[in-house]
All heavy atoms as a GROMACS GRO file, in nm:
protein
  618
    1MET      N    1 -10.388  10.975   9.775
    1MET     CA    2 -10.290  10.872   9.751
    1MET      C    3 -10.316  10.755   9.839
    1MET      O    4 -10.356  10.771   9.955
    1MET     CB    5 -10.151  10.928   9.775
    1MET     CG    6 -10.044  10.824   9.751
    1MET     SD    7  -9.934  10.880   9.625
    1MET     CE    8  -9.782  10.843   9.698
    2TYR      N    9 -10.296  10.635   9.788
    2TYR     CA   10 -10.326  10.513   9.860
    2TYR      C   11 -10.191  10.457   9.916
    2TYR      O   12 -10.091  10.455   9.848
    2TYR     CB   13 -10.391  10.410   9.769
    2TYR     CG   14 -10.520  10.457   9.711
    2TYR    CD1   15 -10.527  10.509   9.582
    2TYR    CD2   16 -10.634  10.460   9.789
    2TYR    CE1   17 -10.644  10.556   9.531
    2TYR    CE2   18 -10.756  10.504   9.733
    2TYR     CZ   19 -10.759  10.554   9.607
    2TYR     OH   20 -10.878  10.598   9.558
    3MET      N   21 -10.201  10.406  10.036
    3MET     CA   22 -10.082  10.350  10.101
    3MET      C   23 -10.056  10.209  10.052
    3MET      O   24  -9.942  10.163  10.050
    3MET     CB   25 -10.096  10.352  10.252
    3MET     CG   26 -10.107  10.492  10.310
    3MET     SD   27  -9.966  10.598  10.264
    3MET     CE   28  -9.834  10.519  10.358
    4ASN      N   29 -10.160  10.140  10.009
    4ASN     CA   30 -10.146  10.005   9.958
    4ASN      C   31 -10.263   9.966   9.867
    4ASN      O   32 -10.360  10.043   9.856
    4ASN     CB   33 -10.131   9.902  10.075
    4ASN     CG   34 -10.248   9.907  10.167
    4ASN    OD1   35 -10.365   9.911  10.123
    4ASN    ND2   36 -10.221   9.914  10.299
    5ALA      N   37 -10.256   9.849   9.808
    5ALA     CA   38 -10.357   9.805   9.712
    5ALA      C   39 -10.491   9.788   9.783
    5ALA      O   40 -10.597   9.809   9.724
    5ALA     CB   41 -10.316   9.678   9.643
    6GLU      N   42 -10.489   9.744   9.907
    6GLU     CA   43 -10.615   9.718   9.979
    6GLU      C   44 -10.696   9.849   9.997
    6GLU      O   45 -10.819   9.848   9.978
    6GLU     CB   46 -10.590   9.662  10.119
    6GLU     CG   47 -10.543   9.516  10.112
    6GLU     CD   48 -10.514   9.459  10.250
    6GLU    OE1   49 -10.539   9.527  10.351
    6GLU    OE2   50 -10.465   9.347  10.250
    7GLU      N   51 -10.631   9.961  10.017
    7GLU     CA   52 -10.701  10.089  10.026
    7GLU      C   53 -10.764  10.127   9.894
    7GLU      O   54 -10.879  10.176   9.890
    7GLU     CB   55 -10.606  10.198  10.074
    7GLU     CG   56 -10.565  10.186  10.216
    7GLU     CD   57 -10.472  10.298  10.261
    7GLU    OE1   58 -10.455  10.397  10.185
    7GLU    OE2   59 -10.417  10.287  10.372
    8LEU      N   60 -10.692  10.106   9.787
    8LEU     CA   61 -10.742  10.132   9.653
    8LEU      C   62 -10.866  10.050   9.625
    8LEU      O   63 -10.969  10.095   9.576
    8LEU     CB   64 -10.638  10.108   9.545
    8LEU     CG   65 -10.686  10.119   9.402
    8LEU    CD1   66 -10.737  10.259   9.368
    8LEU    CD2   67 -10.569  10.081   9.307
    9ILE      N   68 -10.859   9.919   9.655
    9ILE     CA   69 -10.974   9.828   9.632
    9ILE      C   70 -11.094   9.869   9.712
    9ILE      O   71 -11.205   9.870   9.664
    9ILE     CB   72 -10.932   9.684   9.661
    9ILE    CG1   73 -10.831   9.637   9.561
    9ILE    CG2   74 -11.053   9.590   9.665
    9ILE    CD1   75 -10.763   9.505   9.590
   10LYS      N   76 -11.076   9.909   9.839
   10LYS     CA   77 -11.187   9.952   9.918
   10LYS      C   78 -11.252  10.078   9.864
   10LYS      O   79 -11.372  10.088   9.861
   10LYS     CB   80 -11.140   9.981  10.064
   10LYS     CG   81 -11.111   9.856  10.142
   10LYS     CD   82 -11.064   9.886  10.285
   10LYS     CE   83 -11.024   9.764  10.360
   10LYS     NZ   84 -10.967   9.795  10.488
   11ASP      N   85 -11.170  10.168   9.813
   11ASP     CA   86 -11.225  10.292   9.754
   11ASP      C   87 -11.299  10.258   9.625
   11ASP      O   88 -11.407  10.314   9.605
   11ASP     CB   89 -11.109  10.388   9.725
   11ASP     CG   90 -11.162  10.526   9.681
   11ASP    OD1   91 -11.263  10.573   9.735
   11ASP    OD2   92 -11.099  10.584   9.592
   12MET      N   93 -11.247  10.174   9.544
   12MET     CA   94 -11.311  10.140   9.418
   12MET      C   95 -11.442  10.065   9.445
   12MET      O   96 -11.539  10.077   9.369
   12MET     CB   97 -11.220  10.053   9.332
   12MET     CG   98 -11.107  10.131   9.273
   12MET     SD   99 -11.000  10.029   9.170
   12MET     CE  100 -11.108   9.989   9.038
   13ALA      N  101 -11.451   9.985   9.552
   13ALA     CA  102 -11.575   9.910   9.579
   13ALA      C  103 -11.689  10.005   9.614
   13ALA      O  104 -11.802   9.967   9.590
   13ALA     CB  105 -11.547   9.813   9.695
   14GLY      N  106 -11.655  10.122   9.656
   14GLY     CA  107 -11.763  10.221   9.688
   14GLY      C  108 -11.818  10.296   9.572
   14GLY      O  109 -11.916  10.367   9.584
   15THR      N  110 -11.757  10.282   9.451
   15THR     CA  111 -11.807  10.355   9.336
   15THR      C  112 -11.917  10.277   9.271
   15THR      O  113 -11.922  10.155   9.278
   15THR     CB  114 -11.690  10.379   9.234
   15THR    OG1  115 -11.643  10.253   9.188
   15THR    CG2  116 -11.581  10.457   9.296
   16ALA      N  117 -12.012  10.347   9.200
   16ALA     CA  118 -12.122  10.281   9.137
   16ALA      C  119 -12.075  10.191   9.026
   16ALA      O  120 -12.132  10.083   9.004
   16ALA     CB  121 -12.218  10.385   9.083
   17LYS      N  122 -11.978  10.227   8.951
   17LYS     CA  123 -11.931  10.147   8.835
   17LYS      C  124 -11.778  10.138   8.843
   17LYS      O  125 -11.707  10.211   8.776
   17LYS     CB  126 -11.973  10.211   8.704
   17LYS     CG  127 -11.938  10.124   8.581
   17LYS     CD  128 -11.980  10.190   8.456
   17LYS     CE  129 -11.937  10.110   8.338
   17LYS     NZ  130 -11.963  10.173   8.212
   18ALA      N  131 -11.729  10.047   8.922
   18ALA     CA  132 -11.586  10.027   8.937
   18ALA      C  133 -11.536   9.938   8.824
   18ALA      O  134 -11.583   9.827   8.806
   18ALA     CB  135 -11.552   9.964   9.074
   19GLU      N  136 -11.446   9.990   8.744
   19GLU     CA  137 -11.392   9.907   8.636
   19GLU      C  138 -11.242   9.884   8.668
   19GLU      O  139 -11.178   9.968   8.731
   19GLU     CB  140 -11.402   9.982   8.501
   19GLU     CG  141 -11.545   9.994   8.454
   19GLU     CD  142 -11.553  10.047   8.311
   19GLU    OE1  143 -11.470  10.005   8.232
   19GLU    OE2  144 -11.645  10.121   8.285
   20SER      N  145 -11.193   9.771   8.628
   20SER     CA  146 -11.059   9.734   8.656
   20SER      C  147 -10.959   9.830   8.598
   20SER      O  148 -10.973   9.880   8.486
   20SER     CB  149 -11.031   9.594   8.602
   20SER     OG  150 -10.897   9.556   8.627
   21VAL      N  151 -10.855   9.856   8.671
   21VAL     CA  152 -10.746   9.943   8.629
   21VAL      C  153 -10.660   9.868   8.522
   21VAL      O  154 -10.606   9.925   8.433
   21VAL     CB  155 -10.660   9.993   8.745
   21VAL    CG1  156 -10.537  10.074   8.696
   21VAL    CG2  157 -10.745  10.078   8.841
   22PHE      N  158 -10.649   9.736   8.542
   22PHE     CA  159 -10.568   9.653   8.454
   22PHE      C  160 -10.656   9.544   8.392
   22PHE      O  161 -10.752   9.500   8.452
   22PHE     CB  162 -10.454   9.585   8.529
   22PHE     CG  163 -10.356   9.680   8.588
   22PHE    CD1  164 -10.359   9.709   8.723
   22PHE    CD2  165 -10.258   9.744   8.512
   22PHE    CE1  166 -10.271   9.800   8.780
   22PHE    CE2  167 -10.170   9.831   8.566
   22PHE     CZ  168 -10.176   9.857   8.701
   23ARG      N  169 -10.622   9.505   8.269
   23ARG     CA  170 -10.683   9.394   8.201
   23ARG      C  171 -10.579   9.308   8.130
   23ARG      O  172 -10.469   9.357   8.099
   23ARG     CB  173 -10.787   9.440   8.099
   23ARG     CG  174 -10.906   9.505   8.168
   23ARG     CD  175 -11.020   9.535   8.075
   23ARG     NE  176 -11.090   9.413   8.037
   23ARG     CZ  177 -11.187   9.414   7.954
   23ARG    NH1  178 -11.229   9.521   7.893
   23ARG    NH2  179 -11.250   9.299   7.922
   24ILE      N  180 -10.613   9.184   8.102
   24ILE     CA  181 -10.526   9.094   8.028
   24ILE      C  182 -10.599   9.054   7.897
   24ILE      O  183 -10.720   9.033   7.901
   24ILE     CB  184 -10.492   8.971   8.110
   24ILE    CG1  185 -10.410   9.012   8.231
   24ILE    CG2  186 -10.411   8.867   8.020
   24ILE    CD1  187 -10.380   8.898   8.325
   25ALA      N  188 -10.525   9.051   7.787
   25ALA     CA  189 -10.584   9.016   7.660
   25ALA      C  190 -10.480   8.942   7.575
   25ALA      O  191 -10.363   8.936   7.610
   25ALA     CB  192 -10.627   9.143   7.587
   26THR      N  193 -10.533   8.886   7.462
   26THR     CA  194 -10.445   8.825   7.363
   26THR      C  195 -10.448   8.906   7.238
   26THR      O  196 -10.556   8.949   7.191
   26THR     CB  197 -10.497   8.679   7.331
   26THR    OG1  198 -10.499   8.605   7.453
   26THR    CG2  199 -10.409   8.613   7.229
   27VAL      N  200 -10.330   8.937   7.181
   27VAL     CA  201 -10.323   9.012   7.056
   27VAL      C  202 -10.374   8.922   6.946
   27VAL      O  203 -10.323   8.809   6.925
   27VAL     CB  204 -10.174   9.055   7.025
   27VAL    CG1  205 -10.164   9.125   6.894
   27VAL    CG2  206 -10.124   9.146   7.138
   28LYS      N  207 -10.470   8.972   6.871
   28LYS     CA  208 -10.527   8.897   6.755
   28LYS      C  209 -10.469   8.945   6.623
   28LYS      O  210 -10.452   8.868   6.531
   28LYS     CB  211 -10.678   8.910   6.754
   28LYS     CG  212 -10.741   8.832   6.871
   28LYS     CD  213 -10.705   8.684   6.857
   28LYS     CE  214 -10.770   8.599   6.962
   28LYS     NZ  215 -10.734   8.457   6.942
   29SER      N  216 -10.445   9.081   6.609
   29SER     CA  217 -10.384   9.133   6.489
   29SER      C  218 -10.313   9.262   6.519
   29SER      O  219 -10.346   9.328   6.617
   29SER     CB  220 -10.492   9.150   6.378
   29SER     OG  221 -10.581   9.250   6.419
   30VAL      N  222 -10.217   9.294   6.433
   30VAL     CA  223 -10.138   9.413   6.454
   30VAL      C  224 -10.144   9.499   6.326
   30VAL      O  225 -10.138   9.446   6.214
   30VAL     CB  226  -9.990   9.379   6.481
   30VAL    CG1  227  -9.905   9.503   6.498
   30VAL    CG2  228  -9.980   9.291   6.603
   31SER      N  229 -10.160   9.631   6.343
   31SER     CA  230 -10.163   9.724   6.230
   31SER      C  231 -10.083   9.847   6.269
   31SER      O  232 -10.134   9.928   6.346
   31SER     CB  233 -10.308   9.759   6.193
   31SER     OG  234 -10.310   9.856   6.095
   32GLY      N  235  -9.965   9.860   6.219
   32GLY     CA  236  -9.881   9.977   6.250
   32GLY      C  237  -9.844   9.976   6.401
   32GLY      O  238  -9.787   9.881   6.451
   33THR      N  239  -9.886  10.083   6.469
   33THR     CA  240  -9.854  10.092   6.613
   33THR      C  241  -9.968  10.051   6.701
   33THR      O  242  -9.963  10.071   6.822
   33THR     CB  243  -9.814  10.234   6.645
   33THR    OG1  244  -9.921  10.324   6.617
   33THR    CG2  245  -9.692  10.279   6.568
   34THR      N  246 -10.072   9.993   6.645
   34THR     CA  247 -10.190   9.949   6.725
   34THR      C  248 -10.216   9.805   6.710
   34THR      O  249 -10.164   9.738   6.618
   34THR     CB  250 -10.316  10.031   6.689
   34THR    OG1  251 -10.348  10.000   6.552
   34THR    CG2  252 -10.296  10.178   6.713
   35ALA      N  253 -10.298   9.748   6.799
   35ALA     CA  254 -10.332   9.607   6.794
   35ALA      C  255 -10.478   9.586   6.824
   35ALA      O  256 -10.538   9.661   6.902
   35ALA     CB  257 -10.246   9.530   6.892
   36LYS      N  258 -10.535   9.485   6.769
   36LYS     CA  259 -10.672   9.441   6.801
   36LYS      C  260 -10.658   9.326   6.897
   36LYS      O  261 -10.567   9.242   6.878
   36LYS     CB  262 -10.756   9.404   6.678
   36LYS     CG  263 -10.793   9.520   6.596
   36LYS     CD  264 -10.893   9.483   6.493
   36LYS     CE  265 -10.944   9.610   6.414
   36LYS     NZ  266 -11.042   9.568   6.316
   37LEU      N  267 -10.745   9.317   6.999
   37LEU     CA  268 -10.730   9.225   7.108
   37LEU      C  269 -10.857   9.145   7.134
   37LEU      O  270 -10.966   9.188   7.099
   37LEU     CB  271 -10.694   9.302   7.237
   37LEU     CG  272 -10.582   9.403   7.230
   37LEU    CD1  273 -10.578   9.485   7.356
   37LEU    CD2  274 -10.450   9.330   7.208
   38LYS      N  275 -10.837   9.036   7.203
   38LYS     CA  276 -10.947   8.958   7.260
   38LYS      C  277 -10.919   8.954   7.412
   38LYS      O  278 -10.822   8.899   7.454
   38LYS     CB  279 -10.956   8.814   7.203
   38LYS     CG  280 -11.077   8.739   7.266
   38LYS     CD  281 -11.082   8.600   7.207
   38LYS     CE  282 -11.149   8.500   7.295
   38LYS     NZ  283 -11.093   8.488   7.427
   39PHE      N  284 -11.003   9.020   7.486
   39PHE     CA  285 -10.988   9.027   7.627
   39PHE      C  286 -11.028   8.899   7.698
   39PHE      O  287 -11.121   8.832   7.654
   39PHE     CB  288 -11.071   9.142   7.687
   39PHE     CG  289 -11.019   9.277   7.653
   39PHE    CD1  290 -11.066   9.348   7.541
   39PHE    CD2  291 -10.917   9.338   7.729
   39PHE    CE1  292 -11.012   9.473   7.512
   39PHE    CE2  293 -10.865   9.458   7.698
   39PHE     CZ  294 -10.914   9.529   7.590
   40ASP      N  295 -10.960   8.864   7.802
   40ASP     CA  296 -10.992   8.747   7.881
   40ASP      C  297 -11.135   8.757   7.932
   40ASP      O  298 -11.177   8.866   7.974
   40ASP     CB  299 -10.898   8.732   7.999
   40ASP     CG  300 -10.756   8.680   7.963
   40ASP    OD1  301 -10.728   8.678   7.845
   40ASP    OD2  302 -10.686   8.642   8.056
   41GLY      N  303 -11.206   8.652   7.923
   41GLY     CA  304 -11.345   8.647   7.970
   41GLY      C  305 -11.445   8.691   7.868
   41GLY      O  306 -11.566   8.685   7.891
   42GLU      N  307 -11.398   8.735   7.748
   42GLU     CA  308 -11.486   8.774   7.641
   42GLU      C  309 -11.480   8.674   7.529
   42GLU      O  310 -11.375   8.611   7.510
   42GLU     CB  311 -11.455   8.917   7.591
   42GLU     CG  312 -11.476   9.022   7.700
   42GLU     CD  313 -11.448   9.164   7.651
   42GLU    OE1  314 -11.421   9.185   7.535
   42GLU    OE2  315 -11.457   9.258   7.734
   43THR      N  316 -11.588   8.657   7.451
   43THR     CA  317 -11.589   8.558   7.344
   43THR      C  318 -11.550   8.618   7.211
   43THR      O  319 -11.509   8.544   7.122
   43THR     CB  320 -11.727   8.494   7.334
   43THR    OG1  321 -11.827   8.595   7.313
   43THR    CG2  322 -11.760   8.417   7.465
   44GLN      N  323 -11.569   8.750   7.191
   44GLN     CA  324 -11.540   8.812   7.064
   44GLN      C  325 -11.418   8.901   7.071
   44GLN      O  326 -11.390   8.961   7.172
   44GLN     CB  327 -11.656   8.897   7.021
   44GLN     CG  328 -11.789   8.816   6.997
   44GLN     CD  329 -11.774   8.725   6.877
   44GLN    OE1  330 -11.721   8.759   6.775
   44GLN    NE2  331 -11.831   8.606   6.890
   45GLN      N  332 -11.346   8.912   6.961
   45GLN     CA  333 -11.235   9.004   6.949
   45GLN      C  334 -11.291   9.149   6.950
   45GLN      O  335 -11.395   9.173   6.890
   45GLN     CB  336 -11.164   8.976   6.817
   45GLN     CG  337 -11.064   9.084   6.779
   45GLN     CD  338 -10.997   9.055   6.645
   45GLN    OE1  339 -10.958   8.943   6.619
   45GLN    NE2  340 -10.990   9.157   6.559
   46SER      N  341 -11.221   9.240   7.011
   46SER     CA  342 -11.261   9.378   7.011
   46SER      C  343 -11.232   9.437   6.873
   46SER      O  344 -11.129   9.405   6.811
   46SER     CB  345 -11.181   9.456   7.114
   46SER     OG  346 -11.206   9.593   7.107
   47GLU      N  347 -11.319   9.520   6.826
   47GLU     CA  348 -11.294   9.586   6.697
   47GLU      C  349 -11.214   9.717   6.711
   47GLU      O  350 -11.166   9.772   6.618
   47GLU     CB  351 -11.426   9.621   6.627
   47GLU     CG  352 -11.499   9.498   6.575
   47GLU     CD  353 -11.409   9.419   6.480
   47GLU    OE1  354 -11.346   9.475   6.387
   47GLU    OE2  355 -11.399   9.293   6.497
   48LYS      N  356 -11.192   9.761   6.835
   48LYS     CA  357 -11.120   9.879   6.865
   48LYS      C  358 -10.967   9.847   6.852
   48LYS      O  359 -10.923   9.738   6.882
   48LYS     CB  360 -11.147   9.926   7.009
   48LYS     CG  361 -11.083  10.057   7.044
   48LYS     CD  362 -11.137  10.102   7.179
   48LYS     CE  363 -11.068  10.236   7.212
   48LYS     NZ  364 -11.117  10.286   7.339
   49LYS      N  365 -10.890   9.945   6.809
   49LYS     CA  366 -10.747   9.933   6.807
   49LYS      C  367 -10.686   9.998   6.927
   49LYS      O  368 -10.724  10.109   6.964
   49LYS     CB  369 -10.693  10.004   6.678
   49LYS     CG  370 -10.734   9.935   6.550
   49LYS     CD  371 -10.680  10.011   6.434
   49LYS     CE  372 -10.726   9.945   6.302
   49LYS     NZ  373 -10.673  10.019   6.187
   50TYR      N  374 -10.595   9.926   6.998
   50TYR     CA  375 -10.534   9.972   7.119
   50TYR      C  376 -10.386  10.016   7.098
   50TYR      O  377 -10.313   9.944   7.031
   50TYR     CB  378 -10.544   9.865   7.224
   50TYR     CG  379 -10.683   9.840   7.267
   50TYR    CD1  380 -10.767   9.750   7.200
   50TYR    CD2  381 -10.742   9.914   7.373
   50TYR    CE1  382 -10.898   9.732   7.236
   50TYR    CE2  383 -10.875   9.893   7.406
   50TYR     CZ  384 -10.949   9.804   7.338
   50TYR     OH  385 -11.084   9.786   7.377
   51SER      N  386 -10.355  10.131   7.156
   51SER     CA  387 -10.218  10.180   7.150
   51SER      C  388 -10.131  10.099   7.244
   51SER      O  389 -10.179  10.028   7.336
   51SER     CB  390 -10.214  10.329   7.189
   51SER     OG  391 -10.293  10.404   7.096
   52ARG      N  392 -10.002  10.118   7.232
   52ARG     CA  393  -9.905  10.048   7.314
   52ARG      C  394  -9.792  10.143   7.356
   52ARG      O  395  -9.776  10.247   7.301
   52ARG     CB  396  -9.845   9.933   7.231
   52ARG     CG  397  -9.772   9.983   7.109
   52ARG     CD  398  -9.709   9.873   7.031
   52ARG     NE  399  -9.653   9.922   6.904
   52ARG     CZ  400  -9.532   9.978   6.895
   52ARG    NH1  401  -9.460  10.002   6.999
   52ARG    NH2  402  -9.490  10.014   6.774
   53LEU      N  403  -9.718  10.100   7.453
   53LEU     CA  404  -9.595  10.170   7.490
   53LEU      C  405  -9.492  10.148   7.382
   53LEU      O  406  -9.490  10.038   7.314
   53LEU     CB  407  -9.540  10.119   7.624
   53LEU     CG  408  -9.627  10.146   7.747
   53LEU    CD1  409  -9.555  10.093   7.873
   53LEU    CD2  410  -9.663  10.294   7.757
   54ALA      N  411  -9.406  10.246   7.360
   54ALA     CA  412  -9.308  10.235   7.252
   54ALA      C  413  -9.205  10.122   7.275
   54ALA      O  414  -9.151  10.067   7.180
   54ALA     CB  415  -9.225  10.368   7.241
   55SER      N  416  -9.189  10.076   7.397
   55SER     CA  417  -9.090   9.972   7.430
   55SER      C  418  -9.140   9.829   7.392
   55SER      O  419  -9.066   9.736   7.399
   55SER     CB  420  -9.053   9.977   7.574
   55SER     OG  421  -9.170   9.961   7.656
   56TYR      N  422  -9.264   9.820   7.354
   56TYR     CA  423  -9.324   9.685   7.319
   56TYR      C  424  -9.372   9.682   7.179
   56TYR      O  425  -9.444   9.768   7.131
   56TYR     CB  426  -9.442   9.656   7.414
   56TYR     CG  427  -9.524   9.537   7.371
   56TYR    CD1  428  -9.470   9.411   7.368
   56TYR    CD2  429  -9.654   9.554   7.324
   56TYR    CE1  430  -9.546   9.301   7.324
   56TYR    CE2  431  -9.734   9.446   7.279
   56TYR     CZ  432  -9.674   9.320   7.283
   56TYR     OH  433  -9.747   9.217   7.237
   57SER      N  434  -9.329   9.579   7.104
   57SER     CA  435  -9.375   9.554   6.967
   57SER      C  436  -9.468   9.433   6.967
   57SER      O  437  -9.422   9.322   6.984
   57SER     CB  438  -9.258   9.530   6.872
   57SER     OG  439  -9.181   9.646   6.865
   58PRO      N  440  -9.595   9.451   6.948
   58PRO     CA  441  -9.690   9.340   6.962
   58PRO      C  442  -9.681   9.241   6.842
   58PRO      O  443  -9.640   9.276   6.735
   58PRO     CB  444  -9.830   9.408   6.959
   58PRO     CG  445  -9.806   9.538   6.889
   58PRO     CD  446  -9.665   9.577   6.922
   59ALA      N  447  -9.711   9.116   6.874
   59ALA     CA  448  -9.719   9.013   6.774
   59ALA      C  449  -9.844   8.927   6.802
   59ALA      O  450  -9.881   8.914   6.915
   59ALA     CB  451  -9.595   8.922   6.782
   60ALA      N  452  -9.907   8.880   6.694
   60ALA     CA  453 -10.028   8.799   6.714
   60ALA      C  454  -9.997   8.685   6.805
   60ALA      O  455  -9.896   8.621   6.797
   60ALA     CB  456 -10.076   8.748   6.579
   61GLY      N  457 -10.085   8.661   6.902
   61GLY     CA  458 -10.071   8.551   6.996
   61GLY      C  459 -10.013   8.594   7.130
   61GLY      O  460 -10.019   8.518   7.225
   62ASP      N  461  -9.953   8.711   7.134
   62ASP     CA  462  -9.896   8.761   7.262
   62ASP      C  463 -10.007   8.777   7.370
   62ASP      O  464 -10.114   8.826   7.337
   62ASP     CB  465  -9.828   8.896   7.243
   62ASP     CG  466  -9.691   8.885   7.181
   62ASP    OD1  467  -9.644   8.776   7.151
   62ASP    OD2  468  -9.632   8.996   7.154
   63ARG      N  469  -9.978   8.741   7.490
   63ARG     CA  470 -10.062   8.772   7.605
   63ARG      C  471 -10.011   8.904   7.660
   63ARG      O  472  -9.890   8.916   7.689
   63ARG     CB  473 -10.060   8.663   7.708
   63ARG     CG  474 -10.101   8.528   7.653
   63ARG     CD  475 -10.245   8.499   7.670
   63ARG     NE  476 -10.278   8.491   7.815
   63ARG     CZ  477 -10.392   8.534   7.866
   63ARG    NH1  478 -10.484   8.582   7.784
   63ARG    NH2  479 -10.414   8.529   7.996
   64VAL      N  480 -10.100   9.004   7.681
   64VAL     CA  481 -10.052   9.136   7.718
   64VAL      C  482 -10.133   9.192   7.837
   64VAL      O  483 -10.244   9.151   7.863
   64VAL     CB  484 -10.068   9.240   7.598
   64VAL    CG1  485  -9.968   9.199   7.486
   64VAL    CG2  486 -10.208   9.247   7.547
   65LEU      N  487 -10.065   9.279   7.910
   65LEU     CA  488 -10.124   9.353   8.020
   65LEU      C  489 -10.154   9.495   7.974
   65LEU      O  490 -10.073   9.556   7.910
   65LEU     CB  491 -10.026   9.355   8.140
   65LEU     CG  492 -10.071   9.435   8.260
   65LEU    CD1  493 -10.190   9.364   8.328
   65LEU    CD2  494  -9.956   9.446   8.359
   66LEU      N  495 -10.276   9.543   8.006
   66LEU     CA  496 -10.319   9.673   7.967
   66LEU      C  497 -10.353   9.752   8.094
   66LEU      O  498 -10.395   9.696   8.194
   66LEU     CB  499 -10.444   9.666   7.879
   66LEU     CG  500 -10.425   9.600   7.746
   66LEU    CD1  501 -10.466   9.456   7.753
   66LEU    CD2  502 -10.502   9.670   7.640
   67ALA      N  503 -10.339   9.884   8.083
   67ALA     CA  504 -10.373   9.974   8.194
   67ALA      C  505 -10.478  10.074   8.144
   67ALA      O  506 -10.469  10.125   8.029
   67ALA     CB  507 -10.250  10.048   8.244
   68ARG      N  508 -10.576  10.100   8.228
   68ARG     CA  509 -10.680  10.196   8.189
   68ARG      C  510 -10.623  10.336   8.189
   68ARG      O  511 -10.552  10.378   8.279
   68ARG     CB  512 -10.797  10.189   8.293
   68ARG     CG  513 -10.907  10.294   8.261
   68ARG     CD  514 -11.029  10.279   8.344
   68ARG     NE  515 -11.117  10.177   8.295
   68ARG     CZ  516 -11.185  10.186   8.181
   68ARG    NH1  517 -11.176  10.292   8.104
   68ARG    NH2  518 -11.265  10.088   8.141
   69THR      N  519 -10.657  10.410   8.082
   69THR     CA  520 -10.620  10.546   8.066
   69THR      C  521 -10.740  10.620   8.018
   69THR      O  522 -10.769  10.612   7.897
   69THR     CB  523 -10.499  10.568   7.976
   69THR    OG1  524 -10.527  10.514   7.850
   69THR    CG2  525 -10.372  10.506   8.032
   70GLY      N  526 -10.813  10.690   8.104
   70GLY     CA  527 -10.935  10.756   8.064
   70GLY      C  528 -11.044  10.656   8.027
   70GLY      O  529 -11.075  10.568   8.100
   71ALA      N  530 -11.094  10.661   7.905
   71ALA     CA  531 -11.204  10.572   7.858
   71ALA      C  532 -11.152  10.454   7.778
   71ALA      O  533 -11.225  10.381   7.721
   71ALA     CB  534 -11.298  10.654   7.770
   72THR      N  535 -11.021  10.434   7.774
   72THR     CA  536 -10.964  10.321   7.700
   72THR      C  537 -10.848  10.255   7.777
   72THR      O  538 -10.833  10.281   7.895
   72THR     CB  539 -10.910  10.370   7.560
   72THR    OG1  540 -10.881  10.254   7.480
   72THR    CG2  541 -10.792  10.462   7.575
   73TYR      N  542 -10.782  10.167   7.715
   73TYR     CA  543 -10.664  10.101   7.771
   73TYR      C  544 -10.545  10.118   7.683
   73TYR      O  545 -10.559  10.130   7.562
   73TYR     CB  546 -10.694   9.949   7.788
   73TYR     CG  547 -10.793   9.917   7.897
   73TYR    CD1  548 -10.929   9.910   7.872
   73TYR    CD2  549 -10.753   9.895   8.029
   73TYR    CE1  550 -11.020   9.884   7.974
   73TYR    CE2  551 -10.837   9.864   8.127
   73TYR     CZ  552 -10.977   9.860   8.100
   73TYR     OH  553 -11.065   9.834   8.199
   74VAL      N  554 -10.425  10.107   7.743
   74VAL     CA  555 -10.302  10.114   7.670
   74VAL      C  556 -10.227   9.982   7.701
   74VAL      O  557 -10.216   9.942   7.817
   74VAL     CB  558 -10.215  10.237   7.709
   74VAL    CG1  559 -10.077  10.224   7.649
   74VAL    CG2  560 -10.280  10.360   7.669
   75ILE      N  561 -10.169   9.920   7.598
   75ILE     CA  562 -10.092   9.797   7.619
   75ILE      C  563  -9.957   9.830   7.680
   75ILE      O  564  -9.882   9.909   7.627
   75ILE     CB  565 -10.069   9.721   7.483
   75ILE    CG1  566 -10.203   9.693   7.412
   75ILE    CG2  567  -9.983   9.597   7.505
   75ILE    CD1  568 -10.185   9.641   7.271
   76LEU      N  569  -9.930   9.770   7.798
   76LEU     CA  570  -9.805   9.797   7.871
   76LEU      C  571  -9.697   9.705   7.819
   76LEU      O  572  -9.579   9.746   7.816
   76LEU     CB  573  -9.825   9.777   8.018
   76LEU     CG  574  -9.928   9.865   8.086
   76LEU    CD1  575  -9.939   9.830   8.238
   76LEU    CD2  576  -9.893  10.016   8.066
   77GLY      N  577  -9.730   9.582   7.787
   77GLY     CA  578  -9.631   9.491   7.739
   77GLY      C  579  -9.676   9.347   7.745
   77GLY      O  580  -9.788   9.315   7.782
   78LYS      N  581  -9.588   9.260   7.700
   78LYS     CA  582  -9.615   9.116   7.691
   78LYS      C  583  -9.596   9.053   7.827
   78LYS      O  584  -9.501   9.085   7.902
   78LYS     CB  585  -9.521   9.047   7.589
   78LYS     CG  586  -9.537   8.903   7.571
   78LYS     CD  587  -9.444   8.846   7.467
   78LYS     CE  588  -9.459   8.696   7.453
   78LYS     NZ  589  -9.372   8.645   7.346
   79ILE      N  590  -9.683   8.957   7.858
   79ILE     CA  591  -9.674   8.879   7.982
   79ILE      C  592  -9.588   8.756   7.947
   79ILE      O  593  -9.620   8.681   7.856
   79ILE     CB  594  -9.810   8.836   8.036
   79ILE    CG1  595  -9.893   8.956   8.067
   79ILE    CG2  596  -9.795   8.744   8.156
   79ILE    CD1  597 -10.040   8.925   8.101
   80GLN      N  598  -9.481   8.732   8.024
   80GLN     CA  599  -9.394   8.620   8.003
   80GLN      C  600  -9.422   8.517   8.112
   80GLN      O  601  -9.417   8.558   8.228
   80GLN     CB  602  -9.246   8.663   8.001
   80GLN     CG  603  -9.221   8.763   7.893
   80GLN     CD  604  -9.109   8.718   7.802
   80GLN    OE1  605  -9.000   8.747   7.827
   80GLN    NE2  606  -9.151   8.651   7.696
   81TYR      N  607  -9.437   8.395   8.077
   81TYR     CA  608  -9.466   8.287   8.172
   81TYR      C  609  -9.338   8.211   8.203
   81TYR      O  610  -9.258   8.191   8.119
   81TYR     CB  611  -9.577   8.197   8.127
   81TYR     CG  612  -9.709   8.268   8.115
   81TYR    CD1  613  -9.753   8.315   7.993
   81TYR    CD2  614  -9.786   8.290   8.226
   81TYR    CE1  615  -9.874   8.380   7.980
   81TYR    CE2  616  -9.909   8.355   8.215
   81TYR     CZ  617  -9.954   8.401   8.091
   81TYR     OH  618 -10.071   8.464   8.082
   0.00000   0.00000   0.00000
């Protein structure tokens, strides 16, 4: 268990392939309970469909925060500015 974010970052820096725990993306399309996204820093929309928490209903154009879960990400919710 990490006492703070700095300890987590130091531990992740020591791994051969450290991937971010969180990512930000824009919802491009919605199909049922999943959404297709364009991740920040990427030029193409992902063809993969991403699941979401039940408390969030995605809409095209939403900016969302995702958390890594295993080999994929789950949409946590909309980012409000």
